[in-house]
C-alpha positions as CSV (number, residue, x, y, z in Angstrom):
1,X,-5.7,10.5,82.4
2,X,-7.0,7.3,81.2
3,X,-6.0,4.7,79.3
4,X,-8.9,2.9,80.3
5,X,-8.8,0.0,79.1
6,X,-8.7,-3.3,79.4
7,X,-6.2,-5.7,79.9
8,X,-6.3,-8.6,82.0
9,X,-8.9,-9.7,79.8
10,X,-6.4,-11.9,77.9
11,X,-6.4,-13.8,81.4
12,X,-8.6,-16.1,79.3
13,X,-5.5,-17.8,78.4
14,X,-5.2,-19.4,81.8
15,X,-8.1,-21.6,80.9
16,X,-5.6,-24.5,81.1
17,X,-6.6,-24.5,84.7
18,X,-10.2,-25.5,83.7
19,X,-11.5,-29.1,82.6
20,X,-10.7,-29.6,78.9
21,X,-13.3,-28.0,76.7
22,X,-13.6,-27.0,73.1
23,X,-12.1,-23.7,71.9
24,X,-14.9,-21.0,72.4
25,X,-15.6,-17.1,72.2
26,X,-16.6,-15.5,75.6
27,X,-18.4,-12.4,75.8
28,X,-17.2,-9.7,78.4
29,X,-19.9,-9.1,80.7
30,X,-19.8,-5.5,81.3
31,X,-22.2,-5.5,84.1
32,X,-20.0,-7.7,86.5
33,X,-16.5,-6.5,85.2
34,X,-14.7,-3.6,87.0
35,X,-12.0,-1.3,85.0
36,X,-10.6,1.5,87.1
37,X,-7.7,3.9,86.8
38,X,-6.0,5.3,90.0
39,X,-4.6,8.6,90.0
40,X,-2.2,10.0,92.6
41,X,-1.6,13.8,93.7
42,X,1.9,15.4,94.2
43,X,3.3,18.8,95.0
44,X,3.6,21.2,97.9
45,X,0.0,21.7,97.9
46,X,-0.8,18.1,97.6
47,X,-2.0,17.8,101.2
48,X,-5.1,19.9,100.2
49,X,-5.9,17.9,97.2
50,X,-7.2,14.4,96.5
51,X,-6.2,11.2,94.8
52,X,-8.5,10.2,92.2
53,X,-10.3,6.9,90.8
54,X,-11.9,6.7,87.3
55,X,-14.1,4.0,86.2
56,X,-15.2,2.8,82.7
57,X,-18.8,2.0,82.7
58,X,-19.3,1.2,79.1
59,X,-17.3,-1.9,78.2
60,X,-17.4,-4.5,75.5
61,X,-15.4,-7.1,73.7
62,X,-14.6,-10.8,73.1
63,X,-12.3,-13.2,74.5
64,X,-11.3,-16.2,72.0
65,X,-9.7,-19.0,73.8
66,X,-8.4,-22.6,73.2
67,X,-7.7,-24.4,76.4
68,X,-5.7,-26.8,74.5
69,X,-3.4,-24.0,73.0
70,X,-3.4,-21.0,75.6
71,X,-1.1,-19.2,73.7
72,X,-3.6,-18.8,70.6
73,X,-5.9,-16.9,73.1
74,X,-6.9,-13.6,72.1
75,X,-8.8,-10.8,73.8
76,X,-10.2,-7.4,72.2
77,X,-11.9,-4.9,74.7
78,X,-13.1,-1.6,74.0
79,X,-14.2,1.1,76.8
80,X,-16.3,4.3,75.6
81,X,-14.3,7.4,76.9
82,X,-17.7,9.1,77.5
83,X,-18.4,6.4,79.9
84,X,-15.7,7.2,82.6
85,X,-16.8,8.3,85.7
86,X,-14.7,10.1,88.5
87,X,-14.6,9.3,92.1
88,X,-17.8,7.5,92.6
89,X,-18.5,7.2,96.6
90,X,-18.8,3.4,96.5
91,X,-15.3,3.3,94.4
92,X,-13.5,5.6,96.6
93,X,-14.5,3.7,99.6
94,X,-13.2,0.5,98.0
95,X,-9.8,2.2,97.9
96,X,-10.1,3.8,101.3
97,X,-10.3,7.4,100.0
98,X,-12.1,10.1,101.7
99,X,-15.5,11.3,100.0
100,X,-15.5,14.2,97.4
101,X,-18.4,16.6,97.6
102,X,-20.8,16.0,94.4
103,X,-20.3,19.3,93.2
104,X,-16.5,18.9,93.2
105,X,-16.9,15.5,91.7
106,X,-18.9,16.5,88.6
107,X,-16.1,19.5,87.9
108,X,-13.5,17.0,88.1
109,X,-15.3,14.6,85.7
110,X,-15.9,17.4,83.1
111,X,-12.2,18.5,83.5
112,X,-11.0,15.0,82.8
113,X,-13.3,14.6,79.8
114,X,-12.6,17.8,78.4
115,X,-10.0,18.7,75.6
116,X,-7.1,19.3,78.0
117,X,-7.3,15.6,79.2
118,X,-9.1,12.6,77.5
119,X,-10.9,14.9,75.1
120,X,-13.5,12.2,74.4
121,X,-15.2,14.2,71.6
122,X,-12.2,13.6,69.6
123,X,-11.0,10.4,71.1
124,X,-14.3,8.3,71.9
125,X,-12.6,5.0,72.9
126,X,-9.8,3.4,74.7
127,X,-9.0,-0.2,73.6
128,X,-6.7,-3.1,74.2
129,X,-6.0,-6.1,71.9
130,X,-3.6,-8.7,73.0
131,X,-0.8,-10.1,70.9
132,X,0.9,-12.8,73.0
133,X,-0.3,-14.8,76.1
134,X,2.3,-16.7,78.1
135,X,1.6,-19.4,80.7
136,X,3.5,-18.7,83.8
137,X,1.9,-21.4,85.9
138,X,-0.6,-21.8,88.8
139,X,-3.2,-19.8,87.0
140,X,-1.1,-17.0,86.1
141,X,-0.3,-15.6,82.7
142,X,1.7,-12.8,81.1
143,X,-0.1,-10.9,78.6
144,X,1.4,-8.5,75.9
145,X,-0.8,-6.4,73.8
146,X,-1.7,-2.9,72.2
147,X,-3.2,-0.3,74.4
148,X,-4.6,2.5,72.6
149,X,-5.8,5.8,74.7
150,X,-6.1,9.2,73.5
151,X,-5.5,8.2,69.9
152,X,-2.0,6.9,70.8
153,X,-1.2,3.1,70.9
154,X,1.8,1.5,72.6
155,X,2.5,-2.1,73.6
156,X,2.1,-3.0,77.2
157,X,2.7,-6.4,79.1
158,X,1.4,-7.2,82.2
159,X,0.7,-10.3,84.8
160,X,-2.7,-11.6,85.1
161,X,-4.6,-14.3,87.5
162,X,-7.2,-16.4,86.3
163,X,-9.9,-19.1,87.3
164,X,-12.9,-20.4,86.2
165,X,-16.3,-20.1,88.0
166,X,-19.0,-22.0,86.7
167,X,-19.7,-20.6,83.0
168,X,-17.6,-17.6,83.6
169,X,-14.1,-17.0,83.2
170,X,-12.5,-14.3,86.0
171,X,-9.6,-12.6,85.6
172,X,-7.6,-9.9,87.3
173,X,-4.5,-7.8,86.6
174,X,-3.1,-4.2,86.5
175,X,-0.3,-2.4,85.1
176,X,1.1,1.3,85.1
177,X,1.7,3.7,82.5
178,X,2.7,7.5,82.1
179,X,0.0,9.8,80.9
180,X,2.6,11.8,78.9
181,X,3.3,8.9,76.9
182,X,-0.1,8.9,75.5
183,X,-0.1,12.8,74.6
184,X,-1.9,13.7,77.9
185,X,-0.3,16.3,80.2
186,X,-1.3,15.5,83.9
187,X,-3.8,18.0,85.2
188,X,-2.2,20.6,87.5
189,X,-3.6,23.6,89.6
190,X,-1.0,26.4,89.3
191,X,2.5,25.2,90.6
192,X,1.3,24.1,93.9
193,X,-0.4,20.7,93.1
194,X,-0.8,18.3,90.3
195,X,-1.7,14.9,89.2
196,X,1.5,12.6,89.0
197,X,2.3,11.3,85.5
198,X,2.3,7.7,86.2
199,X,-1.2,6.0,86.7
200,X,-2.3,2.5,87.4
201,X,-5.0,0.6,85.8
202,X,-6.7,-2.1,87.5
203,X,-9.1,-4.6,86.0
204,X,-11.3,-7.3,87.2
205,X,-13.0,-9.2,84.3
206,X,-15.8,-11.8,83.8
207,X,-16.5,-13.1,80.5
208,X,-19.0,-15.8,79.7
């Protein structure tokens, strides 16, 4: 259910919006970066079920950028699969989702990390590595790279918005993908309710 992973990171390329400086390597700040996966329900019994949000709590990576040559920018990010947490109250509020009982939240998290979903014991990491960054204009870039989830790698392309905030590079972006493309069968409860195959990964990244 996760392709946690990390993407708008390449947003770094948009540094052409900042004053000219030398090429440098930025470290992703995991405490100030947010990577969230949105999962929607469907089926005849979906009125009794929940949409879900999963957050990656263990992030690491680097952003290499050259403001004089944005297309030479590169980002590598890794999220530990066992650091993915489900349906935290503050994250659900952020997306205007109703609260879930703690006992249910823990059960959902156990299922999500288990062998039928992310299988974090076998596939401990979710990662993204950029291959191309193109300037779009007005602080926006288009990033293409390899996203690896559940041991399966595919190229993804997404738009990102970037700006510089003091010593930090701030980037936001999102993209959608199908769990089945990464060998994950969306969770279902009988024939009445299930998670949609298509999910969305949203990223707010700070690198210094």
